[in-house]
N, C-alpha and C positions, 0 to 999 in steps of 0.2 A: 323313421326306424324307431323301434322300441325294444327294451331289453325284456326278454321272458325269464332269463335265469342267469345269474353271475355266480360262477364256481371259483371259489378261493381255495384251489387245490393245495398249493405250498406257496404261500406269501405272507411275508410278515410273520406273526405268530399263529396265523391261520393254517390248519392242516384239514384236508378234505371238507372245508366249510362250503356253503352255499346259501344263496340268498334268492329264494324262489319269489318271483314277482307276478307269475300267473298271467293270465290273459283277460281278467277283468278290468276293474277300474285303473285308470293310468295315473292316479295321484297316490304315490306311495310315500308313507311316512315312516322313517326308519329310526328307531329309538334305541340309544345304547348309553350305559353310563361311562364315566371317564375310564380311559385306558382299556374300554371294551373292543376297540378296533375300528372306530368311526374313520379316522384319518387314513387308516390302512385301507379300508374299502373305498374311499374316495380316490386315492392314489391308485387303487387298482383298476378303476375305470378308465383312466387316462393311459395307464400301461397297457390294458387290454387292447384299446382301440389302436394305439400308435407305437407300441413296442416298449418293452421294460427297459429302462434308462441304463446307460453303460455303468454308472456308478450308483445303482439304486441302494438306497440305505435299508432295504427290507429283506436283507440276507442274513439278520442276526440270528435266525433259527434253522433256516434252509440255505445250502450252499447256492451260489449263483447258478450253477448248472442244473440244480433241481427246482428252481423257481418255475411255478406253473400257474396260469390263469385258464378259466374256461367261460364260455357264454353261449346263450341260445338268443338270437335276435330276429326280428321281423320287420320287414320294410312296410311302407304305406301300402304297396300294391299287393301284399300278402306273402311275398317272397321270404323265406326263411333260410338261416344259416347257423349251423352249429359249428363252433371251432374252439381251438386252444391257442395259447400264447405262451412260448417258452423264452427264457433268457438266452440271447445270442447276438451276433453281428448280422447274420442272414438267414433266410428260410427259417424265421421264428414263428411264422403262421402256420398252424396245423390244423388238421380235420379233427372231427370229433373223437376219432380213435386214438388221437395223440401221436400217431406215427406218419400219416400222409402229410406231406407239405403242401400248403396252398399258397397260390400267388397273393400279394398284397391286393391286387385288382378285385379279388373276390370280396374283400371287405370294403374297398373303397366304392364298390357299387351301392353299398348300404349307407356309407357315411357321405358320400357326395364329396365336393372339392373342398374339404377342410383339413387343417393340419392341427397338431396338439396345441400350438399357441392359440389359434382361433377357438378351438373347442373349449380350452380351459377359461380363456378370455371372456367368450360369448355365452357359453352355456354352462358355466361353472361360477357360482356366486356365493361367497361366505361372508361373515359379519365384517371381516377387515376389508375386504374389497368393496362392500356395500358402503362403508363408512368412508373409504377412500375415494368412492365414486361421488359421494355428497360433498367431500372436500375438493374434489375437482370442479365440480359446479360453482362452488364458493369461489375458487381459485380464478376460475374463467369469468368471474364476476356476472353470470348469467348469460354469456354468449351463446346464442342458440346453436351456431355451427359446432363449437366445441363440446357443449352438452349433449347434442345429438349424436355426434360422431363418437364420443367416449363412451356412451351407453349403448349405441346401436352397432358399433364395431367391435365392442370389447375391449376397446383400448383405454387404460387408464393414466393419468398423468400428463395429458396432453398440454396443459398449461405449463407444466414444467419442462417438457420435452422442447416446446417452442422457446422458453426462456432460455434454456441451456443452449440451444442453437444459436440464438441472438448473442447470448453471452460469450459463446465460444469464438463467433465470427468477430465481435467487437474487441475481444481480447486481442486478437491479431492484427486488426486494421480498422481505421475510422477515416473518414474524409478530411476532418481537422488533423493536422500533423501533431502527435504526441509522442515526444521523446521517449516514453516508457513503453510504447508499443513494440512488439518484437519485429513488426515489419520494418519500422523506421529505423530500428537499431541496426538489423541486418543491411538496410539500404546505406546507412552511414559507415558500416564496416566495409561495404563493397566500394564506396568511393575513396575511402582513405587507403585502401589497398591499391586501387588504380593510380592514385596519386603518387604512392611510395615507388609503384612499378616504373613510372615514368622518370622518377628521380634516380634510379639506379645506373651508375656507370663507374669505371675505373681505369687507370693508366698502368702500363707495364712498368714503368720506373717505381712508381708507388709499391707494386707487388714486390719486386726484387729488393727494394729497401726493407719492407716489412719482413721478407723471408730471411734476410741477414740478421735483422734484430731478433728474430725468432730462434736462429741457429746460436747466436751469442748467449741468449738466455738459457738455452738447453745445456751448453757447455758449462755455464756458472752453476746451473742446478746439479750437474754430475760433480763437480768439485765440492759442493756444499755436501753431497750425499757420502763422499770419502771421508772428509773431515768429521762428519756426524758419527760415522761408523767407528773410528778410531777413538773419538772421545766417549762413546758409549760404552766401548769395551774397557777404557780406563776407570770409568765411572763404576762399572759392574765390580772390578776388583777392588777398589776402594770400599765400596759398599759391603763386599764380602769381608774384608779385613774388620771393617767397624763392627759387623755383626759377630764375628767368631772371636776376637780379641778378649772379650770378658769370660767367654766359656773356656777358653783355653788355660787361663790363670786360675778360674775355679777348680778346674781338673787337677792342676799341680798342687793347689792347696789341699785337697782331699786326699791325693796320694801320700802326702806327708802325715796326715792324721792317720791313715789306716796303718802306716808303718808302726804306730805305737799300739796298735790293738791287734797284732798278729796272733798272740797267744789267747786271745778271748774265745770261750767255748761257744759255738754256733747253737743257739737255742731257738726253738719255735717263736714266731712272731707274738703268739698270744701267751708267751710264759709269764710275764709280768701280771697280766689279767688273771691268770689261772691261780697265780701265788696268792693274790689279793683276795679272790673269790674263796679259796679254800681256807684261808685264815678266818675270814669273816664267817663262813658257814660253821666252822668248828666252834667258835665262841658262842654263836647263837644256838648252836644245839645243846652246849652246857646249860646255859640259862633256861631253855625249854624244858630240859630233863627235871630240873629242880621245881620248877612252876608246876608241871603236870603231876608229880608225886604228891606234893602238898594237897592238890585237888581231889586226887583219889582217896587219900586219908579222910578227908571231910565228909565225902559222900558215903563212905562205908559207916562212918559214925552215924549220920542222920538215918540211913535205913534201919539201923539196929533199933532205933527208938520208936519205929512207926508201926501200928497195928490196924488192920482192916476187917470189920465185921462183914463176913461174907454172908449170913443169914439175912441181914436186912437187904443186901444188894439183891439176893435171890428174889425176894417177895416186892420189889422196887415198883413193878407194874400195878399189883394190888393197892399198894399205898397211894400211888399217884391216882388211880381210879377213884378211891374213897374221897381223895382231896378234891377231885373235880366235881363229886356229889355234894361236898361239903356246903358250897355256897348255894345251891339250889335248896337243900333241905333247910338251911337257916332261913332263907327268904319265905319259904313255905309256911314253916313253923311260927314266923312273926306275923304272916298274914291270916292265920287261923282265926284269932278272935274276930277280926273285922268280918270275915266271911259269916260266921255265926251270928252275928248282929244283923247283917243283911237279911240273912235267912229268916229270922224272927220277924223283921219289919214287913217282909213279902207276905207272910202269912197273916199278919194283922190287917193288911190292905185287902187281901182276898176274902177275909171273913167281912169286912165293911162292904165291899161290893155285893157279896150275897144277901146282906140284910137289906141293901137299897134295891135289890131286885125283888125283895119280898120272900126270900127263901130261908129257910132254918135249917138247912143241911150243914153238916160238920165240914171243916176244912178238907177232910180226907176224901168226902164225897161231892165236893164242889163241881167237880167236872160234869156231874149229872144234870147240872142247872143250864149247861150251855147247849142250845140246838145244833143240828148238823150245819156245817159251813155251806152247803150247797142252799139251804133256805135262806141263810143270812144273805147270800149273794143275790138270790131272786129278790128278797126284799129291797135291797139297795137298787137294783137295776129297775124296779118298778117306780120306787121314789124319783130316780133320775129321769124315767120317761114321763111322768106326770109333769114335770116342769118343762120338758121340751114340748109336749103336746100342747099346754097351756099357752106358750109362748107362740107357737105356730098359729093357734086359732085366732090370737089377738091380732097378729100381723095379718092374717088372711082377711079379717075384717076390715082392717084399716085400708089395705090395698084395694078392696073391692069399692070403698067409698072414693078413694082418689081417682081411680079409673073411670067411674060413673061422672064425676066433675068434669075430667078433662075430656071426655067424649062429647058432652054438652057443649063445651067451649069451641070445639073443631067445628062442629056442625053449624054453629052460627057464623064462624068465619068463612066456610065454604058457601053458605048461602049469599055472604056479602061480596065474594069475589066474582062470581058469575062465570060465563064461557067466553075465553079470549079468541081473537081471530087467528087463522092459520098463516105461519110466516115462512112457510117452506119454499115458495117461489121467490119471494124477497131474499131469503138467506141464500138461495142458489145463485141468484144474481150477483149479490154482494161478494160471495166467495169467488165468482168467475171474475169480478173486476178486480179484486184483491189479488188473485193469481197474476193478474197482468198489472199489478200495482206498480212495478218498477220500470214498466214499459213507457210511461210518461216522462219518467225522469231519464230513463235511457235514451228516449227520443231526444229530449234536450241536450243531454251530454253528447249524442252522437251528431246532432247537427253542429254543436260548438266544436267538436272534434274535426268534423268534416270541413268547416270554414278554415281552422287552423291548418289541417292538412293541405288544402288548396293553396292557402297562402304560402306555405313551406315549398309546396312544389313550384310554384311561380317563381320564388325566390331563387330555388336550386337551379331551375332552368336558365333564368337570367344570369346568374353567376358562374354558369358552366363554362370554362374555357373552351376555345376553338368552335363554338356553337353558336349560331346565328339563327336558327329556324325556331319553329313553335314546338310544343310538347308532342303533338300528334306526329310530327316528322321525326322528333327524336325517337318515339317508340317504334316508328316504321323504319328508321335507319338501318341500313345493312353494314353492321361493323364486325369486325373479327372477335371471334370467342375469346375466352381467357386461355384455353390451350394455345391458340394461335400466338397470342401476344406473349405467352410464356415461352414458347418456342423460339420466337424472334428474339426475346431478351437472352434466352440462353446461347442462341447462336452469335448475337452481337457480343455477348461476354466471352464466348470462346474464341471468337476471332480477335477481341481486344487482348486476350492473354496470349493467343499465338503471336500477333503482331509485335507486342511489348518483349515477348521472349526473343523473337528473331531480331529485333533492333539492339536488344542487350547482348545477344550473341555477336552481332556485328561490331557494336562498340567495344566489347572484349577482345575481339579478334583484331581490331585496328590498334588497340593498346598492345597486345602481343606483338603485332608487326612493328610497331615502333620500338619497342624494346628489342625485339630482335636485330633491326637495322642498327640500333645503337651498340648492341654487343658485337656485331659484325664489323662495324667501323673501328671500335675499339680494338678488336682482335687485330685488324689489318694494321694499324698503326700507321707507320712511314714506310715500311718494306712489304713486299708482295709475299703473299702466302704461297709456298711451294706445293701447291695441290697437283694432282695428276693433270687437270686441265691446263694449269699454268705452264707445267712442264712440256706439255704437248704443244701448247702454243709457242713457247720459246724455241722448242726444237723445230717447229714448222717455220718460224721466222729465220732460223739458222739455215735451214735447208733451202729456202727461197733465196737467201742471200748468197749461198755457195752455188746456187744454180745460175745466178746473175753473174757471180765472179768468174765462174767456169766458161760461162758464154762470152764474156767480155775479155778475159786474160789468156784464157787458154785456147779457146776456139777462135778468138779474134773476130767474133760476130757481135754487132751492136744492134739488135732488133729493138722495137718499140717494147716497152715494159707491158706485162699483163697488167690486170686490174689489181689482183692481189699484191704484185710486185710494187705497182705504184703506190699502193697504201703504205708500204714500209719504206720505199726509197724515192728520191726524186734526183734530178739532174745536179743539184748543188751541194749534195752530200758526197763525202769521201767514201767511195763503195768499199774499198778494202778495210778502211777504219770502222765502218758501220758493220761489216761482216764480222770483224774480230769482236767487237763488242757484243754481237748477238750470240757468238759462240761462248764467249765468258759468261754472259747472262744465263744461257742455258745450262752450263756446266756448274754455275753457282747454284742454281735452283735445285739440280739433282744433288749437289753436295748438301745443301740445307735441308733435304727432305728427311734425312734420318734424324738429324739434329733436332727438328722442330716438328716430329711426328705427333706430339701431343697438341701443338697448336694447329696443325694440319687436320687432325681428327675433331678438335673443336670446331673448327670452321665448316668441315663437312657437315657436323651436326646441325649447327646453327643454320646453315644453308637448306638442309633438308626441312627442318621445322618451319622455315620462312616459307618454302614452297607450300606445305601443308596448311599453314595459316592462311595463306593467300587463296587457296582452294576452298576453305572452310568460310573464309570471308565473302568470297563470291556466292557460295550457297545460302549464307544467312542474308545476304542481300536479295538475292533471288525470292526467298521465303517471305521477306517482309513485303516486296512488291507484290507478290501472289496474295497476301493478306489485304493489301490495299485494294486490288482488283476485286477479290471476294467481298470486301466490306461495301465497295460501291454497288455491286450486283445485289447485295443483301439489302441495301438501303433503297435500291429501286424496287424490289419485292415488297418491302415494308410499306412504301408510298403507295404501291398499287393495291395493297390489301384495304387500305383506306379510302381510295379512290371512289368506290360506289357510294360511300357516306358522304362524299364531297369534302373531306378534311384533309389538311396538310399535317400528318402526325408529328408528334413529338417524340422523344425517346420511349423504347418499349416500357421502360419502368414507369414513366409518367403517364402513358396511355392506359397501363394496367389500373392505376390510380383513378384515371378518367372513366374508364369502363366501370369500375367499382362505384362511381358517384352515379353514372347513368343507371346502373342496375338498382341502385338505391331510389332514383328518381321514378323508374318504371314500377319498382315495387310499391312506392307510395301513391302512384296513380292508380294501380289496381286496387290498393286498399281503398282509396277515395271512391272508386267505382263500387265497390262492395258496400262501404258504408253508407253511401247515398241509396243503393238499392234497399239496404236494412231499414233506414229511416223512413223511406216511402212506405214500406211494409208495415213497420209499426204505426205509422199514421193511419192507415187504413184499419188495423186491427183496433186501434183505440176507438175509432168512430162507432163501430158495431157494439162494442162493449158499452159505450156511454148511452147509446139509444136503448139497449136492453134493461140497464139498470134504471133509467129515467122512467120507464113505462112501468117496472116493478114497484117503485115508489108511488107513482100516481094511483096505481090500483089499491094501494091502502090508504088514499086520501092524503098523501103527503103533498106539500106545495114544492115543486121543482123549479128553481131559478133557471131561466132560459140559458144564460151564459155560464152556468156552473161547470166547473172542470170536473174531471172523473174523479179526482181526489176528494173535491166537496161532496160529490153524491155518494161516494164510499163511505165517507164519514157519517153523512146524513142515513144512509142505510143501515150502518152498523148500529147507530143509535136507536134507529126504530125497531131493528131487529132484537137488540138488547132489551128493550122495553117490553116487546111481546114475548120474548122468551122469559124474561123474569116473570110476567103475569102467568105464563103457561107453568113455568116451574113452581111458582108459589102455590097455584091451584093444586097442581100435582102433589106436592109436598103435603099440603094440608089434607088432600084426600087420603094420601098414604097413612098419615098419622092417624086419622080417623079410624080407618080399618085396624089399625094395630091397636088402638085403645079399646075398640069392641072386642077384639080377640082377648085382650087383656082382662076385661069385665068377666067374661065367660070363664076364663081360667081361674080368676079370683073366687068366683061363685063355686066352682068345682072343689078349690082348696077349702073353702070354709065347711062345705059337707064332708069332706075327707076327714078334717080334724075333729068334728062332732062324733063321727063313727068311731074313730080311733079312741077317744075319751071314754066313750061307753064300754068299748072292749076292755079298755084297762081297768074299769071300775069291776068288771066280773073277775079278772085275774086277781085283783087285790083283796076282794072278799074271801077267795079260796085260799090264799096264802095266809090271811089272818086266821082263818079257821085252824090251819095247821100249827100256827103259834100260840093258839089258845087265846086270841085276842078277838074283840068284837070287829064285825066288818065295817062298823062306822068309825074304827080308829083312824086318827088323822095320821098322815105320813110324818109330821113332825113329832108326835108322841112316839110313834114307832122308831123313828130315827134315834131318840135319846136311848130308848131302850137297848137298840143295837149297839150303841157306843159303849154302854156299860157292859154287855156281854163279851165285846171284843177286848175291852181292858181287863176284864176277868180272865179271860182266856190267856192274854199275855202274862199275867201275874202268876197263873198256874204253871205255865211252861218256864217261867224264870225260877220258881221254887224247885222244880224238878232238877233242871241244870246245876243250881247252886248246892242242892243236897248230894249229888253225885261228885261234885268237886271237892267238898269238905271230907267225905269218905276217902278219896283218893289221897289226899294230904295226909291223913293220919296213918294210912297204911305205908306211904313213903318213909315216914319219920321212924316208924317201928322197924322196918327192914333195915334202914342205915345204921341204927343203934346195936343191932344184933351183928352186922357184918364187921363194924369197928372193934367190938369187944372180942370176936373170935380171932382177929389178927393180932390185937395186942397181946392176948394170951399165948398164941403160937410163938411170939418174938420174945416172951418172958419180961413183957412189960405190964406193970400194973393198970388193970382196965377200970379203976375207980374214976369217978367224975363224969362229966358230960361228954357225950360222944363226939360232937363237934369238936371240942378241945382236944380230945384224944387223937382224933384224925389230924389235927394241926400238928401235934407232937410227934406223930409218926412220920410226917413229911420232913420235919426238921432233922430226925435221926437219919432218914435215907439221904438227905443232901449232904451231911457231914461225912457218911460213909463213902459217897462217891467221890468227894473231895479228897478223902485220905487215898483212894484207890489211885486217882489221877497222879497225886503227888508220889506214891509208890513207883507207878510205872515211869514217871518222869526222872527220878532219882536213879533208877535202874539204868535207863538208857544212857544217861550222862556218866555214870561209873564206867560202862563199857567203853564210852568214847574216851574217857580220861585215860584208862589203861592202855587203849590203843595209840594215844598221842605219846605216852612215855616209851613205848617200844619204838615208835617212829623216830623220836628225837635221839635216842641211843644210837639208832642206825645211821642217822645224819652225822652224828660225831665220828662213827668209824670211817664212813665215806670221805669226809673231809681230811682226817689224818693220812688216809691211803693216797689222796691226791697229793699231799705235800711231800710224802715218801717218793713218789715217783719223780717230782721235780727235782728233789736233791740228788736223785741218782742220775738224771739227765746232766745237772750242772757239775757234778763231781764233788759235792759238798756235804757237810754233815749237819748243819745247822740253819736255822732261818736267816741269821744275818749274813753268813756267806752266800746263801741263795740269792738274796737281794742284791749283793755286789755283782755276782756272776751274771744276773739277768740285766743289770744297768749296762755292763761292758758289751755283752752281746747286742743289746738293742742299738748302742752308739756305732758298732762295727757295721751292723746290716744297714742303717741309715746312711752312713758315708757311702757304702758301696752303691746302693740304690741311687743316690744322688750323682755319683760319679758316673755310671751307666746311663742316666738320663741325660746328662750333660753331654756325653759322647754321642748319643743318638741325635741330640739337637744340633750339635756340631756338624755331623755328617749330613743332616738335612739342609743345613744352612751353607754347606761348603761349595755349592755348585759343581759336585761330582768329584772334588779333591779328597784324598784320604786324610786320616788324622795326622801322620807325620808331615805330609806336605802342608796341611793348614798350620800346624805348629811352627814349621820352619818360616812359613809366610809372615806369620806375625812376630817372629822372634825379636827382630830390631825395629819394630814399629813404634813411632811416637804418636799417641792419641792426638795430641794438639795440632801437629802438622797434618795428620790424616784429615782432619775435620775441615781445614782451610784448603786443601787439595780438592776435597769433594765438592765444597761449595763454589769453587772457582771453576771445575769442570762442569757442574750443574748450570751456571750462568751462561757459560759459553754454549752449551747445548740448546738452552732456551734461546739464545740470540740466532743461532744457526737454524733453528725450527722457525722463527719469525722471518728470516731471510728466505728459507724455502717456501714459506707461505706466499709471501710476496712475489718471488720468482716464479711460482706456479700461476699465481693469478695473472702476472705479466704475460706469461707464455700462453696461457688459455685466451687472453685478450688478442694477442698477435695471431694465434691459431684462428680465432674467430674471424679476424679481420681478413686473413688470406682466404678463408672459405667464402665469405661474403664477396671478395673481389672476384673469386672464381666463378661464383653464381650470379655475379653482376651487383654486388653490393646489396644484398637483401631482395633482390628482384625475384628469386624463386619463391621465398616465403611470401612476399607480397602477392605473386601470381596464386599461389596456393590459397591464401586467405582471401583473394578475391572469387576464386571459383567456389571456396566453401560458402561465402557469403551469398553468392548466386543461387547455389544449391538451397540454402536456406529460404531465400526469397521465392524461389520456384516451389518449394513445398508449402511454403504459408500461402501463396496464391492458390494453389491447388486445394488446400483444406479450406481457405475462405470461400472460394467458388463451391466447392461441394456442400459446405454448412449451409450458405445462403440458398443454393438450389434446393437443398432438403427442405429448409423452412418454408420456401416458396411453394414447393410441390405438397408439402403437408397442409398449408393453409389453402391452397386451391382444392386439395382433395375434401378437406372440411366444408369449404363453401359448396362445393359440387355436391356433397352428400346433403348438405342442409337444403339447397334447392331441390334436390329429388325427392327427399323424404320428409320435409317440413310439415307440408299439409296433412297427410294421412297419420304419420307417426305422432305428431303433437295432438291431433284430434282423440286418438286412441290413448295416448298418455295422460291427457286430461281426464279421461273418464276414469281411467285407473287411478289417478292421483285423488279424485273425489272419493273413490271408494276408500283408499288406504287412509285418507285423514278424516273419514267418518263424516264426510259432507262440510268440514270446516273450510275446505277449498273446493270451489265448484268446477274448476278447470285451469287451463293454461293459456296465457296471452303473450303474444310477441308484440313488443314496443321498440322504438328506435331512439338511440340517445343523440346526443349533439355531434357525434361523430358518423352518424347514420348507420351504427352498428346495430343489428337485430339483437334485442336482449330478451330473454325468457322470464317471465314473471307469472306468479300464481295470483288466481282471482278469488278473493274470499266470497263467502255467501252474501256479504253485504255489497258486492261489486268492487270492493277496493283491491288494488293490484298492489302485489307485495314483491319487492326485489328478492333474489335468493339470499342476499346478506342480511335481509330482515327475516329470514325463515330460521327457526331452531335447528339444531343439528339432526334430531330426529326427523323433522319435516324434509330437510334435504336428502336424507337417506331414503325417504318415502318417494320423493321426487325422481331420484336416480333409479329406484326399483321400478316405479311406473314406466320410465323410458325405456329401461332394459326389458321389461315383458312386452312392452309395445313393439319394440325393434324385434324380438323373437318372433313374435306373432306374424309381423310382416315377412320375416325370413322364411318361416316354415309354410307360409301361404304359396311361396313360389319355388320351394326346394324341398329336399327330402327331410322330414322332421328329425330333429336330434333330441335326444333326452336333456332335459334341464336339470342340473344338480344344484341344490340349494342346501347349504351347510350352516346351520344355526343362525340364520339371518335375523331371528325375533328375540334375541336374549335380552334386548332392552325394551321390548314392547309389553305393554299391559294386555291383559286377556282380551279387551275389546278390540284393539289395534291389531293383536296377534290374529284374532279371528277373521278382521277385514282382509288381511295380508293373505291368510290361508284361503279365504274365498277367491282372491285374485289368482293365486297360484293353482286353485282347483279348475277355475275358468280356463286358465292356460292348458290345462292337461287334456281339456277337449280336443286341442290341436296337436299337443306333442306331449309325450311321457314326462312326469315330473317326479323326481326323487327328493324328498326333503328330509335332510339328516338333522337329528338333534340329541343332545342328552338332558333335555328338560321333559320329564315324564308327563307334567301337567299340560304340555302342548298337545298331547294326544286327546285328552279330555276336551280341551277346547276345540280341536278339530272335529270331533264327534258331536259335540254340541251344535257347532256352526254347519257342518256339512251333512250330518246324518250318518248313520252306520254304513249305508250303501255308497257314500260319496268318497270314500278312501280306503286303502289297505294299510294296515298298521302292522310294521315288522319290528321285532326286537333283534338286536345284535346277539342275544343269548341263543337265538335260533341258528345263527352262524358259529357252531361250536368249534372253538380252536382245540386242538389236541393238547 
């Protein structure tokens, strides 16, 4: 089955997304950045095939009801199916239209017999599972079975699962008794409970005595409670008096104080604060008014003496502008003499250069002596070209001489070497022998291993228990297979558990029967229990007695007694007296029936329980006997299973171990036969290679020793091939160099001719240019070079003269304009314009700054004056407000001056505080008075003595404490007596002991079941691993070894199986040197590659016999370099020829690695950007 299209209609953050895989190459590389939806796409594949999970986390954008996936798939036989998957509990598989419901069988026909766990475990592999697979191989210590089963069945953590099963079983039970084990703890509890159950018994007198003691204690407890209630009431009253007495006396004192303040005026609570505040504000206002008036007068005087020149302020911008120019003008004027001196010096230098050039032109026409710059550039270029051409001509001549000399030497060497012999045949023979170079060593090692293996097989057969025959007989022996032994072991184990359980039940029922008999005997005591059967029996005896009496005394007949009558009477007894006693006994039983109804009911209950226990005991004994019979039959079947092999078997567990050893011996024998065949084949191969190489050596005249080994012949051949090769290489090298030198001679000749032609062309160009300069054609470049230097220097001087003259003129104009502007401004401001303009501009700035300071001061003083006047008005108003507040207080207090006001406020405050304290005390008194009113509380404390109150309260408290102690002791004693009565009624703890025994037995039963289940699971898992190894070891390891060699870039050539000292098959890697490496000696990355090789090989085997399923790889190669990543991609590409492969990654460079390794047509590259989420 392969995917053609994956639709992410509404899933995770995708909306209407689709991954188009097409119908071409089946190796698909899907690349996407982090958070692009790679994990979502991977999860969508599992949910598509097996249903969206109930609590799927991919509903963060779309509701559960809206989740939808779609796909188009194709089976290996060409069948196709387009379908959709919705979220739901049933009918979640829909047709392509999204409305038609499809049965799950429609999709199962494409998937085959797989479920979600097998799909994700077998056909899904990410980096974490790859790393965990490598760790599992290490944890299994290379065990072949676990390694193959873990990789081939898609199950990880086998070693941990087996370890957990063994640990869980050992935590419950071990053969050696350990007190900390739960099984032995429960067993001890069960034994203790049964012991206590047998010890449980009680007498009727002891029960009546304990009941009387319990009634007496209950009576004393009632008296204690009555006395305690009275004392607690008395203590509550004393406590109330102690609390209320101080409050009642304080209230009386306050009432006396209020009687003297009855005429005090009631003022507001804040009256005192208002008076103090108003007086303070009135005094502060008077002081502030005087201070503010003085400030106003000072400011008015200062403003009157201040004058501000407005004209200067108006022209402030012009004055500042001139001041900014002042510094630049000063600098330019001081720099002018220096610039004039430089100008004169430049003119003198230019005239000197004109004279050196032979010109008598004046300085004003000096520019006429300088030719155009293009001619000067051409002259300089020709001068430079001449130097280069001369250097090239000299170098070419020198190169020509060297090449001719070297060619002569090489011709001499070539003649001396001559023509070497052809070594092709010898080289091929040596190469063939070297290709088989390890065969000789392998043959020696194989023969040594064969001897060791045969010795080990002989020792194993000799030390095998129960066996006396030969190895061939052992191989041909008809013994039960592992499943048969496992079945017998499980059957024996089940019978043992059932038998032990039945015997334990029988023991428990016997203990219960003994306890019931003891309880019945204790209940009977010395008097008969008046049960219905006992009354019926007494009445029967009475009626039989009346029959005999009537027949004897009334009817006068004395026949022989019947059998029933003879059991009751004999001729020696007094018949009338016996009859009277039977009548009294029957009447007494009837009279006691009502009085002893509880005893009768208890007896009936115990009798019924005893009958039920006897019935269950019989059933348990029957089950135990049945288990014994089944065990005998099973033992007979077990012995019969081994009879064809002529063995008397031990237990199934021991025989399973025996079978494992036999399997190891057979496996070793098979390996020995294969190794012997391999050694014989290698010996034949070596003989042919040896003859071929010896003939090749003899053909070249070499002396071949008759007994030389293949290794000696290879070394002799390699030395001869090396000599022949060196001679051939030396001649070829000499010839190649000679050809090269001859080519160089020709090139050097051509170079010399080209240089000569270029110099002739240069001479013609030089003559033409000298003519334009007015020089002779024979002028040397050195002489012309000097003239060019003088002309260029003259040109620079003339340019400097022009620039400096322009600068001097500009400075003079700036100084003139600045002086005119300063004079005009000074005149406008009526300031004398005499003196230097720069000084005058400074004076104008000083006048401007002073005018601005005067203006700022005027504004400041005006603002301060207005604020001071506002302060005067505000302080006057504050004084008026304070006087008004004092007048209002005096009116409230009905007084005319401040002293009377202070006294009135003091009396009002004292009255208010006394009333508030009195009211607060009254509230506290009512709160503490236990519901009594104030008059009642006052009367209660009227004649109370505080000292006597304290003594009474202490005495009552001590007595209450004593009563509490007595009550606690009596309660404990009553509890003890009631517990004793309950135990007597139950048989002195017999019920508790029986319950504990049953609970312990239930715990034992649960632990035995858990232990059996755990051990059976471990056994079945190990058998499944071993069976998988036996079936798949050959083809799976061969293919995995080839893949392992590819993944490790040839560092390992394959996989081998070795056996440790416990005859366990161990997987090892074989290096290219032949060295075998344990998995513990491999690096983490190599173990990951081993697991990947095993998994790919297992998938290839699976798809060869079942419907192919797409293999999903998620970022497997994040720790691989490009070379190893390319090897892994090649392995997955090969797998894609058998089943579709989807490789997900967020590393874009892997796409480039895949294209380079596989070519553009070997894969399809998809990006998750193509699956556009809304």
